[in-house]
C-alpha positions as a LaTeX table, in Angstrom:
\begin{tabular}{lrrr}
\hline
Residue & $x$ (\AA) & $y$ (\AA) & $z$ (\AA) \\
\hline
Unk1 & 0.00 & 0.00 & 0.00 \\
Unk2 & 1.45 & 3.38 & $-1.02$ \\
Unk3 & 1.85 & 6.04 & 1.63 \\
Unk4 & 0.66 & 8.58 & $-0.94$ \\
Unk5 & $-3.06$ & 8.89 & $-1.47$ \\
Unk6 & $-4.24$ & 7.51 & $-4.79$ \\
Unk7 & $-6.00$ & 10.82 & $-5.49$ \\
Unk8 & $-4.97$ & 14.31 & $-4.39$ \\
Unk9 & $-8.27$ & 16.03 & $-3.76$ \\
Unk10 & $-6.98$ & 19.55 & $-3.31$ \\
Unk11 & $-7.14$ & 20.47 & $-7.00$ \\
Unk12 & $-10.53$ & 20.39 & $-8.72$ \\
Unk13 & $-11.79$ & 17.81 & $-6.24$ \\
Unk14 & $-9.26$ & 15.30 & $-7.48$ \\
Unk15 & $-10.50$ & 15.16 & $-11.07$ \\
Unk16 & $-8.45$ & 14.60 & $-14.21$ \\
Unk17 & $-4.71$ & 15.19 & $-14.33$ \\
Unk18 & $-4.84$ & 17.37 & $-11.24$ \\
Unk19 & $-5.82$ & 14.34 & $-9.18$ \\
Unk20 & $-2.19$ & 13.25 & $-9.26$ \\
Unk21 & $-0.37$ & 16.57 & $-9.05$ \\
Unk22 & 0.78 & 18.51 & $-6.01$ \\
Unk23 & 0.49 & 22.25 & $-5.43$ \\
Unk24 & 4.25 & 22.78 & $-5.58$ \\
Unk25 & 5.91 & 24.89 & $-8.25$ \\
Unk26 & 8.02 & 23.22 & $-10.94$ \\
Unk27 & 11.44 & 22.40 & $-9.54$ \\
Unk28 & 10.45 & 22.91 & $-5.90$ \\
Unk29 & 12.35 & 20.68 & $-3.48$ \\
Unk30 & 9.31 & 19.85 & $-1.35$ \\
Unk31 & 8.04 & 17.24 & $-3.78$ \\
Unk32 & 11.24 & 15.20 & $-3.52$ \\
Unk33 & 11.29 & 15.47 & 0.27 \\
Unk34 & 7.69 & 14.25 & 0.36 \\
Unk35 & 8.74 & 11.23 & $-1.72$ \\
Unk36 & 11.69 & 10.37 & 0.52 \\
Unk37 & 9.59 & 10.69 & 3.64 \\
Unk38 & 6.86 & 8.48 & 2.14 \\
Unk39 & 9.46 & 5.92 & 1.05 \\
Unk40 & 10.96 & 5.78 & 4.55 \\
Unk41 & 7.57 & 5.37 & 6.19 \\
Unk42 & 6.72 & 2.53 & 3.81 \\
Unk43 & 10.10 & 0.77 & 4.15 \\
Unk44 & 9.94 & 0.85 & 7.93 \\
Unk45 & 6.34 & $-0.36$ & 7.97 \\
Unk46 & 5.10 & 2.42 & 10.25 \\
Unk47 & 2.37 & 3.98 & 8.14 \\
Unk48 & $-0.39$ & 3.15 & 10.62 \\
Unk49 & 1.68 & 4.62 & 13.47 \\
Unk50 & 2.85 & 7.81 & 11.78 \\
Unk51 & 1.52 & 11.28 & 12.52 \\
Unk52 & 2.75 & 14.08 & 10.25 \\
Unk53 & 2.61 & 17.67 & 11.49 \\
Unk54 & 2.40 & 20.34 & 8.79 \\
Unk55 & 2.40 & 24.00 & 9.83 \\
Unk56 & 1.90 & 27.18 & 7.82 \\
Unk57 & 4.17 & 27.59 & 4.79 \\
Unk58 & 4.76 & 25.72 & 1.57 \\
Unk59 & 4.43 & 22.49 & 3.53 \\
Unk60 & 0.93 & 23.41 & 4.66 \\
Unk61 & $-0.86$ & 20.90 & 2.41 \\
Unk62 & 1.15 & 17.82 & 3.35 \\
Unk63 & $-2.05$ & 16.20 & 4.59 \\
Unk64 & $-3.44$ & 16.12 & 1.05 \\
Unk65 & $-0.65$ & 13.80 & $-0.04$ \\
Unk66 & 0.45 & 11.41 & 2.73 \\
Unk67 & $-2.02$ & 8.80 & 3.92 \\
Unk68 & $-0.94$ & 8.92 & 7.57 \\
Unk69 & $-2.25$ & 10.62 & 10.66 \\
Unk70 & $-2.12$ & 14.35 & 10.00 \\
Unk71 & $-2.34$ & 17.42 & 12.19 \\
Unk72 & $-2.24$ & 21.03 & 11.03 \\
Unk73 & $-0.27$ & 23.33 & 13.35 \\
Unk74 & $-0.12$ & 27.10 & 13.66 \\
Unk75 & 2.90 & 28.85 & 12.20 \\
Unk76 & 6.02 & 27.74 & 14.04 \\
Unk77 & 4.18 & 25.54 & 16.51 \\
Unk78 & 4.68 & 22.14 & 14.88 \\
Unk79 & 7.29 & 20.95 & 17.45 \\
Unk80 & 4.92 & 21.73 & 20.32 \\
Unk81 & 2.10 & 19.85 & 18.58 \\
Unk82 & 4.50 & 16.98 & 17.85 \\
Unk83 & 5.46 & 16.75 & 21.53 \\
Unk84 & 1.79 & 16.55 & 22.45 \\
Unk85 & 1.23 & 13.67 & 20.04 \\
Unk86 & 4.30 & 11.78 & 21.21 \\
Unk87 & 3.58 & 12.18 & 24.92 \\
Unk88 & $-0.03$ & 11.14 & 24.46 \\
Unk89 & 0.83 & 8.17 & 22.22 \\
Unk90 & 4.38 & 6.93 & 22.88 \\
Unk91 & 4.12 & 4.26 & 20.17 \\
Unk92 & 3.37 & 6.80 & 17.45 \\
Unk93 & 6.00 & 7.91 & 14.95 \\
Unk94 & 5.73 & 11.69 & 14.85 \\
Unk95 & 7.22 & 13.77 & 12.02 \\
Unk96 & 7.40 & 17.56 & 12.22 \\
Unk97 & 7.75 & 18.81 & 8.63 \\
Unk98 & 8.78 & 22.48 & 8.51 \\
Unk99 & 10.21 & 25.23 & 6.34 \\
Unk100 & 12.85 & 27.78 & 7.25 \\
Unk101 & 10.60 & 30.76 & 7.90 \\
Unk102 & 8.44 & 28.53 & 10.06 \\
Unk103 & 11.07 & 26.61 & 12.04 \\
Unk104 & 13.97 & 29.06 & 12.23 \\
Unk105 & 11.97 & 32.26 & 12.76 \\
Unk106 & 8.63 & 32.23 & 14.57 \\
Unk107 & 9.16 & 28.63 & 15.72 \\
Unk108 & 12.75 & 28.92 & 16.94 \\
Unk109 & 11.89 & 28.60 & 20.64 \\
Unk110 & 9.67 & 25.59 & 19.97 \\
Unk111 & 12.29 & 23.65 & 18.00 \\
Unk112 & 15.04 & 24.35 & 20.54 \\
Unk113 & 12.79 & 23.24 & 23.39 \\
Unk114 & 11.84 & 20.03 & 21.57 \\
Unk115 & 15.48 & 19.27 & 20.78 \\
Unk116 & 16.62 & 19.91 & 24.35 \\
Unk117 & 13.84 & 17.71 & 25.74 \\
Unk118 & 15.12 & 15.02 & 23.40 \\
Unk119 & 11.97 & 12.92 & 23.07 \\
Unk120 & 12.07 & 10.53 & 20.10 \\
Unk121 & 10.82 & 12.79 & 17.32 \\
Unk122 & 11.76 & 13.30 & 13.68 \\
Unk123 & 12.07 & 16.82 & 12.28 \\
Unk124 & 12.40 & 17.42 & 8.54 \\
Unk125 & 13.58 & 20.99 & 7.96 \\
Unk126 & 13.33 & 22.28 & 4.39 \\
Unk127 & 15.69 & 25.22 & 3.89 \\
Unk128 & 15.19 & 27.10 & 0.63 \\
Unk129 & 16.55 & 30.41 & 2.00 \\
Unk130 & 13.25 & 32.28 & 1.56 \\
Unk131 & 9.73 & 32.70 & 2.91 \\
Unk132 & 8.29 & 30.91 & $-0.09$ \\
Unk133 & 4.56 & 30.84 & 0.47 \\
Unk134 & 3.94 & 34.36 & 1.74 \\
Unk135 & 5.59 & 36.49 & $-0.90$ \\
Unk136 & 9.33 & 35.88 & $-0.79$ \\
Unk137 & 10.37 & 37.77 & 2.33 \\
Unk138 & 13.80 & 37.38 & 3.89 \\
Unk139 & 14.04 & 34.27 & 6.05 \\
Unk140 & 16.53 & 33.53 & 8.86 \\
Unk141 & 18.41 & 31.37 & 6.34 \\
Unk142 & 18.48 & 33.94 & 3.52 \\
Unk143 & 22.05 & 34.36 & 2.28 \\
Unk144 & 24.13 & 37.49 & 2.75 \\
Unk145 & 23.59 & 39.69 & $-0.29$ \\
Unk146 & 20.46 & 37.80 & $-1.39$ \\
Unk147 & 17.64 & 40.06 & $-2.52$ \\
Unk148 & 14.15 & 39.36 & $-1.23$ \\
Unk149 & 10.86 & 41.22 & $-0.93$ \\
Unk150 & 12.00 & 42.61 & 2.43 \\
Unk151 & 15.69 & 42.96 & 1.62 \\
Unk152 & 15.50 & 44.51 & $-1.87$ \\
Unk153 & 19.14 & 45.64 & $-1.72$ \\
Unk154 & 20.36 & 42.30 & $-0.46$ \\
Unk155 & 20.76 & 40.95 & 3.04 \\
Unk156 & 23.39 & 43.06 & 4.76 \\
Unk157 & 25.04 & 43.45 & 8.14 \\
Unk158 & 21.99 & 45.17 & 9.60 \\
Unk159 & 19.92 & 42.05 & 8.88 \\
Unk160 & 22.48 & 39.76 & 10.48 \\
Unk161 & 24.08 & 36.60 & 9.16 \\
Unk162 & 22.12 & 33.51 & 8.02 \\
Unk163 & 21.16 & 31.12 & 10.79 \\
Unk164 & 22.72 & 27.65 & 10.59 \\
Unk165 & 20.06 & 25.49 & 12.18 \\
Unk166 & 21.74 & 22.08 & 11.82 \\
Unk167 & 24.84 & 23.29 & 13.66 \\
Unk168 & 22.68 & 24.97 & 16.31 \\
Unk169 & 20.55 & 21.89 & 16.97 \\
Unk170 & 23.62 & 19.63 & 17.00 \\
Unk171 & 24.96 & 21.50 & 20.04 \\
Unk172 & 21.86 & 20.68 & 22.06 \\
Unk173 & 22.18 & 17.75 & 24.43 \\
Unk174 & 18.83 & 16.17 & 23.58 \\
Unk175 & 19.54 & 15.79 & 19.86 \\
Unk176 & 21.04 & 12.44 & 18.86 \\
Unk177 & 21.13 & 12.60 & 15.05 \\
Unk178 & 21.54 & 15.77 & 12.98 \\
Unk179 & 22.46 & 15.92 & 9.29 \\
Unk180 & 22.28 & 18.44 & 6.46 \\
Unk181 & 21.62 & 17.17 & 2.93 \\
Unk182 & 20.76 & 18.67 & $-0.46$ \\
Unk183 & 18.82 & 17.86 & $-3.63$ \\
Unk184 & 20.77 & 19.48 & $-6.47$ \\
Unk185 & 21.98 & 16.24 & $-8.12$ \\
Unk186 & 21.32 & 12.51 & $-8.09$ \\
Unk187 & 24.09 & 11.74 & $-5.60$ \\
Unk188 & 22.77 & 14.27 & $-3.10$ \\
Unk189 & 19.21 & 13.04 & $-3.53$ \\
Unk190 & 20.26 & 9.51 & $-2.62$ \\
Unk191 & 21.95 & 10.85 & 0.51 \\
Unk192 & 18.85 & 12.89 & 1.36 \\
Unk193 & 16.63 & 9.83 & 1.14 \\
Unk194 & 18.99 & 7.86 & 3.37 \\
Unk195 & 19.18 & 10.66 & 5.94 \\
Unk196 & 15.41 & 10.96 & 6.19 \\
Unk197 & 15.12 & 7.19 & 6.59 \\
Unk198 & 17.81 & 7.26 & 9.26 \\
Unk199 & 16.02 & 10.04 & 11.14 \\
Unk200 & 12.83 & 8.00 & 11.10 \\
Unk201 & 14.68 & 4.84 & 12.14 \\
Unk202 & 16.12 & 6.72 & 15.11 \\
Unk203 & 12.59 & 7.32 & 16.33 \\
Unk204 & 11.46 & 3.77 & 15.58 \\
Unk205 & 14.36 & 2.59 & 17.75 \\
Unk206 & 13.22 & 5.00 & 20.46 \\
Unk207 & 16.65 & 6.63 & 20.66 \\
Unk208 & 15.81 & 10.31 & 20.66 \\
Unk209 & 15.47 & 13.52 & 18.69 \\
Unk210 & 16.51 & 13.45 & 15.02 \\
Unk211 & 16.84 & 16.48 & 12.75 \\
Unk212 & 17.45 & 16.55 & 8.99 \\
Unk213 & 18.00 & 19.86 & 7.22 \\
Unk214 & 17.38 & 19.70 & 3.47 \\
Unk215 & 18.77 & 22.42 & 1.20 \\
Unk216 & 16.01 & 22.79 & $-1.37$ \\
Unk217 & 15.41 & 24.81 & $-4.51$ \\
Unk218 & 12.84 & 27.58 & $-4.88$ \\
Unk219 & 12.99 & 28.50 & $-8.59$ \\
Unk220 & 10.01 & 30.85 & $-8.30$ \\
Unk221 & 11.54 & 33.35 & $-5.91$ \\
Unk222 & 15.03 & 32.95 & $-7.31$ \\
Unk223 & 13.65 & 33.77 & $-10.74$ \\
Unk224 & 15.51 & 30.80 & $-12.24$ \\
Unk225 & 14.68 & 27.63 & $-14.13$ \\
Unk226 & 14.78 & 24.40 & $-12.07$ \\
Unk227 & 18.26 & 23.42 & $-13.40$ \\
Unk228 & 19.53 & 26.93 & $-12.72$ \\
Unk229 & 18.08 & 26.83 & $-9.22$ \\
Unk230 & 19.86 & 23.54 & $-8.53$ \\
Unk231 & 23.14 & 25.09 & $-9.62$ \\
Unk232 & 22.44 & 28.14 & $-7.42$ \\
Unk233 & 21.97 & 25.95 & $-4.35$ \\
Unk234 & 25.25 & 24.14 & $-5.01$ \\
Unk235 & 27.19 & 27.30 & $-5.78$ \\
Unk236 & 25.82 & 29.68 & $-3.17$ \\
Unk237 & 24.23 & 27.72 & $-0.34$ \\
Unk238 & 26.86 & 25.05 & 0.23 \\
Unk239 & 29.60 & 27.46 & 1.33 \\
Unk240 & 27.25 & 28.83 & 4.01 \\
Unk241 & 25.47 & 25.58 & 4.85 \\
Unk242 & 28.03 & 22.75 & 4.49 \\
Unk243 & 26.57 & 19.30 & 4.06 \\
Unk244 & 27.16 & 16.30 & 6.26 \\
Unk245 & 26.40 & 14.68 & 9.59 \\
Unk246 & 26.60 & 17.22 & 12.40 \\
Unk247 & 25.87 & 14.83 & 15.24 \\
Unk248 & 25.42 & 11.08 & 15.51 \\
Unk249 & 25.32 & 9.43 & 18.90 \\
Unk250 & 23.65 & 6.22 & 20.06 \\
Unk251 & 22.25 & 6.66 & 23.55 \\
Unk252 & 20.29 & 4.15 & 25.56 \\
Unk253 & 16.72 & 3.91 & 24.25 \\
Unk254 & 14.19 & 6.02 & 26.03 \\
Unk255 & 12.47 & 4.23 & 28.90 \\
Unk256 & 8.74 & 3.87 & 28.58 \\
Unk257 & 6.77 & 6.73 & 30.05 \\
Unk258 & 3.29 & 6.53 & 31.45 \\
Unk259 & 0.67 & 6.99 & 28.78 \\
Unk260 & $-1.97$ & 9.51 & 29.84 \\
Unk261 & $-5.44$ & 8.27 & 30.59 \\
Unk262 & $-8.28$ & 9.21 & 28.29 \\
Unk263 & $-10.91$ & 7.54 & 30.44 \\
Unk264 & $-13.80$ & 10.02 & 30.85 \\
Unk265 & $-14.17$ & 9.26 & 34.54 \\
Unk266 & $-10.49$ & 9.95 & 35.18 \\
Unk267 & $-10.65$ & 13.21 & 33.23 \\
Unk268 & $-13.74$ & 14.31 & 35.12 \\
Unk269 & $-11.92$ & 13.70 & 38.37 \\
Unk270 & $-9.01$ & 15.83 & 37.20 \\
Unk271 & $-11.29$ & 18.82 & 36.65 \\
Unk272 & $-13.30$ & 18.36 & 39.80 \\
Unk273 & $-16.17$ & 16.29 & 38.42 \\
Unk274 & $-17.61$ & 13.34 & 40.27 \\
Unk275 & $-18.51$ & 11.23 & 37.24 \\
Unk276 & $-22.21$ & 11.51 & 37.96 \\
Unk277 & $-24.55$ & 12.79 & 35.27 \\
Unk278 & $-25.55$ & 16.39 & 35.91 \\
Unk279 & $-29.25$ & 17.08 & 36.50 \\
Unk280 & $-31.10$ & 18.53 & 33.53 \\
Unk281 & $-33.82$ & 21.14 & 33.74 \\
Unk282 & $-34.22$ & 22.47 & 30.20 \\
Unk283 & $-36.92$ & 21.02 & 27.92 \\
Unk284 & $-34.56$ & 21.43 & 24.98 \\
Unk285 & $-32.09$ & 23.71 & 23.25 \\
Unk286 & $-33.25$ & 27.37 & 23.17 \\
Unk287 & $-33.37$ & 27.39 & 19.37 \\
Unk288 & $-36.37$ & 29.73 & 19.32 \\
Unk289 & $-34.04$ & 32.59 & 20.21 \\
Unk290 & $-31.35$ & 32.38 & 17.54 \\
Unk291 & $-31.46$ & 28.90 & 16.03 \\
Unk292 & $-29.25$ & 25.94 & 16.81 \\
Unk293 & $-26.01$ & 27.90 & 17.24 \\
Unk294 & $-25.83$ & 30.72 & 19.80 \\
Unk295 & $-22.85$ & 32.96 & 20.48 \\
Unk296 & $-22.23$ & 35.05 & 23.59 \\
Unk297 & $-19.44$ & 37.43 & 24.51 \\
Unk298 & $-18.59$ & 38.43 & 28.09 \\
Unk299 & $-16.07$ & 41.23 & 28.55 \\
Unk300 & $-14.54$ & 43.48 & 31.17 \\
Unk301 & $-11.35$ & 44.53 & 32.88 \\
Unk302 & $-9.17$ & 42.19 & 34.90 \\
Unk303 & $-10.98$ & 41.01 & 38.02 \\
Unk304 & $-14.48$ & 41.67 & 36.68 \\
Unk305 & $-15.20$ & 37.94 & 36.47 \\
Unk306 & $-16.06$ & 37.80 & 32.77 \\
Unk307 & $-14.10$ & 34.58 & 32.29 \\
Unk308 & $-15.72$ & 32.89 & 35.29 \\
Unk309 & $-19.19$ & 33.88 & 34.11 \\
Unk310 & $-18.36$ & 32.55 & 30.64 \\
Unk311 & $-17.26$ & 29.22 & 32.07 \\
Unk312 & $-20.50$ & 28.99 & 34.04 \\
Unk313 & $-22.55$ & 29.52 & 30.86 \\
Unk314 & $-20.56$ & 26.84 & 29.04 \\
Unk315 & $-20.85$ & 24.43 & 31.97 \\
Unk316 & $-24.60$ & 25.03 & 32.17 \\
Unk317 & $-25.05$ & 24.16 & 28.49 \\
Unk318 & $-22.90$ & 21.04 & 28.77 \\
Unk319 & $-24.87$ & 19.89 & 31.81 \\
Unk320 & $-28.01$ & 20.11 & 29.69 \\
Unk321 & $-26.44$ & 17.80 & 27.10 \\
Unk322 & $-25.44$ & 20.39 & 24.50 \\
Unk323 & $-22.06$ & 21.25 & 23.04 \\
Unk324 & $-20.37$ & 24.40 & 24.30 \\
Unk325 & $-17.00$ & 26.11 & 24.01 \\
Unk326 & $-15.36$ & 28.86 & 26.05 \\
Unk327 & $-12.41$ & 30.70 & 24.49 \\
Unk328 & $-10.71$ & 33.36 & 26.66 \\
Unk329 & $-8.83$ & 36.35 & 25.31 \\
Unk330 & $-6.81$ & 38.49 & 27.67 \\
Unk331 & $-6.23$ & 42.05 & 26.55 \\
Unk332 & $-4.48$ & 44.97 & 28.28 \\
Unk333 & $-6.94$ & 44.85 & 31.16 \\
Unk334 & $-4.35$ & 46.05 & 33.66 \\
Unk335 & $-4.39$ & 49.36 & 31.78 \\
Unk336 & $-8.16$ & 49.71 & 31.84 \\
Unk337 & $-8.78$ & 47.89 & 28.59 \\
Unk338 & $-10.82$ & 44.77 & 28.03 \\
Unk339 & $-10.42$ & 41.04 & 28.26 \\
Unk340 & $-13.21$ & 38.90 & 26.95 \\
Unk341 & $-14.51$ & 35.39 & 26.49 \\
Unk342 & $-16.37$ & 33.90 & 23.55 \\
Unk343 & $-18.97$ & 31.28 & 24.43 \\
Unk344 & $-20.61$ & 29.24 & 21.72 \\
Unk345 & $-23.56$ & 26.89 & 22.32 \\
Unk346 & $-24.85$ & 24.36 & 19.78 \\
Unk347 & $-27.43$ & 21.62 & 19.67 \\
Unk348 & $-24.91$ & 19.06 & 18.45 \\
Unk349 & $-21.42$ & 20.40 & 17.70 \\
Unk350 & $-19.80$ & 23.81 & 17.83 \\
Unk351 & $-18.14$ & 24.26 & 14.45 \\
Unk352 & $-16.29$ & 27.48 & 15.27 \\
Unk353 & $-15.68$ & 28.76 & 18.81 \\
Unk354 & $-15.15$ & 32.38 & 17.77 \\
Unk355 & $-18.05$ & 34.81 & 18.24 \\
Unk356 & $-17.69$ & 37.80 & 15.93 \\
Unk357 & $-21.38$ & 38.76 & 16.08 \\
Unk358 & $-22.66$ & 37.78 & 19.53 \\
Unk359 & $-26.34$ & 37.22 & 20.16 \\
Unk360 & $-25.76$ & 38.45 & 23.70 \\
Unk361 & $-23.09$ & 40.66 & 25.23 \\
Unk362 & $-22.30$ & 41.15 & 28.90 \\
Unk363 & $-20.05$ & 44.19 & 29.42 \\
Unk364 & $-18.58$ & 45.10 & 32.81 \\
Unk365 & $-16.84$ & 48.31 & 31.75 \\
Unk366 & $-17.13$ & 51.10 & 29.20 \\
Unk367 & $-14.28$ & 50.00 & 26.90 \\
Unk368 & $-15.84$ & 46.55 & 26.53 \\
Unk369 & $-19.25$ & 48.00 & 25.75 \\
Unk370 & $-17.83$ & 50.43 & 23.21 \\
Unk371 & $-15.71$ & 47.76 & 21.55 \\
Unk372 & $-18.23$ & 44.95 & 21.27 \\
Unk373 & $-21.64$ & 46.64 & 21.45 \\
Unk374 & $-21.75$ & 47.55 & 17.74 \\
Unk375 & $-21.12$ & 43.91 & 16.76 \\
Unk376 & $-24.16$ & 42.46 & 18.56 \\
Unk377 & $-26.56$ & 40.79 & 16.14 \\
Unk378 & $-29.96$ & 42.36 & 15.52 \\
Unk379 & $-32.51$ & 40.99 & 17.96 \\
Unk380 & $-29.70$ & 40.38 & 20.43 \\
Unk381 & $-29.22$ & 41.51 & 24.00 \\
Unk382 & $-26.70$ & 43.69 & 25.80 \\
Unk383 & $-26.34$ & 43.62 & 29.58 \\
Unk384 & $-23.94$ & 46.22 & 30.97 \\
Unk385 & $-22.94$ & 47.21 & 34.49 \\
Unk386 & $-24.80$ & 50.46 & 35.04 \\
Unk387 & $-22.83$ & 51.05 & 38.23 \\
Unk388 & $-19.70$ & 51.89 & 36.22 \\
Unk389 & $-21.01$ & 52.67 & 32.71 \\
Unk390 & $-23.01$ & 55.89 & 32.71 \\
Unk391 & $-24.65$ & 56.32 & 29.32 \\
Unk392 & $-24.11$ & 53.67 & 26.67 \\
Unk393 & $-24.83$ & 54.01 & 23.00 \\
Unk394 & $-27.78$ & 52.32 & 21.36 \\
Unk395 & $-27.76$ & 49.97 & 18.40 \\
Unk396 & $-30.67$ & 49.32 & 16.03 \\
Unk397 & $-32.68$ & 46.25 & 16.87 \\
Unk398 & $-30.65$ & 45.41 & 20.00 \\
Unk399 & $-32.11$ & 45.23 & 23.52 \\
Unk400 & $-29.87$ & 47.11 & 25.92 \\
Unk401 & $-30.27$ & 46.62 & 29.66 \\
Unk402 & $-28.35$ & 48.57 & 32.27 \\
Unk403 & $-28.08$ & 46.53 & 35.46 \\
Unk404 & $-26.30$ & 47.92 & 38.57 \\
Unk405 & $-24.25$ & 44.75 & 38.92 \\
Unk406 & $-21.44$ & 46.16 & 41.06 \\
Unk407 & $-23.80$ & 48.01 & 43.39 \\
Unk408 & $-26.03$ & 44.97 & 43.78 \\
Unk409 & $-23.01$ & 42.79 & 44.57 \\
Unk410 & $-21.74$ & 45.38 & 47.07 \\
Unk411 & $-25.16$ & 45.38 & 48.77 \\
Unk412 & $-24.90$ & 41.60 & 49.08 \\
Unk413 & $-21.57$ & 41.99 & 50.83 \\
Unk414 & $-19.02$ & 41.10 & 48.14 \\
Unk415 & $-18.46$ & 43.06 & 44.93 \\
Unk416 & $-16.79$ & 40.01 & 43.38 \\
Unk417 & $-20.17$ & 38.38 & 42.72 \\
Unk418 & $-21.16$ & 41.13 & 40.29 \\
Unk419 & $-20.49$ & 38.66 & 37.47 \\
Unk420 & $-23.11$ & 36.30 & 38.87 \\
Unk421 & $-25.55$ & 39.20 & 39.20 \\
Unk422 & $-24.97$ & 39.89 & 35.51 \\
Unk423 & $-25.48$ & 36.22 & 34.70 \\
Unk424 & $-28.85$ & 36.23 & 36.46 \\
Unk425 & $-29.88$ & 39.36 & 34.58 \\
Unk426 & $-28.79$ & 37.86 & 31.27 \\
Unk427 & $-30.87$ & 34.77 & 31.83 \\
Unk428 & $-33.91$ & 36.77 & 32.91 \\
Unk429 & $-33.76$ & 38.64 & 29.61 \\
Unk430 & $-32.89$ & 35.77 & 27.27 \\
Unk431 & $-34.32$ & 32.70 & 29.04 \\
Unk432 & $-31.56$ & 30.57 & 27.57 \\
Unk433 & $-31.99$ & 27.93 & 30.26 \\
Unk434 & $-34.03$ & 27.57 & 33.43 \\
Unk435 & $-32.55$ & 29.38 & 36.43 \\
Unk436 & $-31.93$ & 26.04 & 38.11 \\
Unk437 & $-29.56$ & 25.10 & 35.28 \\
Unk438 & $-27.27$ & 27.96 & 36.21 \\
Unk439 & $-27.64$ & 27.38 & 39.93 \\
Unk440 & $-26.57$ & 23.77 & 39.45 \\
Unk441 & $-23.51$ & 24.94 & 37.47 \\
Unk442 & $-22.65$ & 27.43 & 40.22 \\
Unk443 & $-22.85$ & 24.71 & 42.88 \\
Unk444 & $-20.62$ & 22.48 & 40.75 \\
Unk445 & $-18.04$ & 25.22 & 40.33 \\
Unk446 & $-18.02$ & 25.86 & 44.07 \\
Unk447 & $-17.98$ & 22.22 & 45.13 \\
Unk448 & $-14.61$ & 22.79 & 46.81 \\
Unk449 & $-15.88$ & 25.97 & 48.52 \\
Unk450 & $-19.47$ & 25.17 & 49.48 \\
Unk451 & $-19.65$ & 28.08 & 51.92 \\
Unk452 & $-19.62$ & 30.49 & 48.96 \\
Unk453 & $-22.58$ & 28.87 & 47.19 \\
Unk454 & $-25.39$ & 30.67 & 49.11 \\
Unk455 & $-23.93$ & 34.12 & 48.37 \\
Unk456 & $-23.59$ & 33.32 & 44.67 \\
Unk457 & $-27.12$ & 31.95 & 44.54 \\
Unk458 & $-28.42$ & 35.18 & 46.09 \\
Unk459 & $-26.39$ & 37.17 & 43.56 \\
Unk460 & $-27.92$ & 35.24 & 40.68 \\
Unk461 & $-31.43$ & 35.77 & 42.11 \\
Unk462 & $-30.75$ & 39.48 & 42.51 \\
Unk463 & $-29.74$ & 39.74 & 38.87 \\
Unk464 & $-32.92$ & 37.96 & 37.83 \\
Unk465 & $-34.94$ & 40.36 & 39.99 \\
Unk466 & $-33.28$ & 43.49 & 38.59 \\
Unk467 & $-33.71$ & 42.40 & 35.00 \\
Unk468 & $-37.22$ & 41.21 & 35.68 \\
Unk469 & $-38.07$ & 44.76 & 36.64 \\
Unk470 & $-36.51$ & 45.65 & 33.26 \\
Unk471 & $-34.35$ & 48.27 & 34.94 \\
Unk472 & $-32.92$ & 50.46 & 32.26 \\
Unk473 & $-33.86$ & 48.24 & 29.33 \\
Unk474 & $-34.10$ & 50.07 & 26.04 \\
Unk475 & $-35.16$ & 48.14 & 22.94 \\
Unk476 & $-33.90$ & 50.33 & 20.12 \\
Unk477 & $-35.23$ & 50.65 & 16.62 \\
\hline
\end{tabular}
């Protein structure tokens, strides 16, 4: 069975000649490296164990070509993702496939950390001396004097010297095999294939971290034909990036480490759950409000409790058997700005956790209200803390309710529960779930501090009461 898919579906849904062609430019080195990696996986018989990590860059579409486990990583973060895969599944063969802009620039800290840790991983580093995919900017490996989109007069002293990654990684204790190879002629291609196989074998043998740097051609940004680009690599790159094995040691194989548990009951225990099914109070998903996918945004300064309130909403939805996500974003809150949380609720599965147009907004300070109020969807709701926000704007078709959350919390004896006051007000206005759904989530969250539960329950009830009186609500037209 070939490691390559029979059909590459990226182009034209895999029809015609494009079903067997990659997205790489003519003469690009990535195609050859793909072949050598696929050959090594097949020869070693590890296809069903292999996970390939492809980050942003020209390697981004690796998953369209290799029939192995595939994970897409953010720019520069492939080594961190690879470590996660390896630690979670010690028997897997994990390959981090990266370009120079990705690995040697934004991902430099990640690759050095992975190498120093020394876990059995295989890193294939394609060095074509340019940011190939994003317009031909100068990369850390761009040669001195080489002209790029961001060094139009050539890389000079102010831009620093090219970074030699193979030599750098070879100095790190955790690395056991490091080699630099090239692709500019048949002899070098044979060596490249052998080096990639050796790097994979090092992981199969559980020896440690292996790193292969491949000098590759980029005819497009060099403005050369493929043969001319090959000659350029040999003539100009080899003096700066000499080929050969930079490190080759044979340590004792790694001892087995404990595989993490994925048992739901164990995971529930780790986050404070008791494994018992949560009580349900809702007759169904509140689709009558905004359909089967509802987005909320909760925002304020540091200490306002927006993140805690967001987690309570997500927990409440999960307890009722629905899917929910909570994504925090911490802004410059220490300087009076805003941090916020996006909460997404869905009947079956949340497809995107981001909430660009919330159906409901809870704002604890003026910057949050000003920033996110205009984005609330028509027919949506805004709850803001009237104790600290004097006169908010209005938005067509949006219900705006000013609730004195801070003052109400202060009257209850602890201003910190203003977020729960706001949560009660939000539910009184939207009726997302029965009040008891939220109260159950609050009790769960405070299971380790049961003495705080009564105060939070009173805060929630006070929010319901204030919103029920429709204090300050202004449906706008």
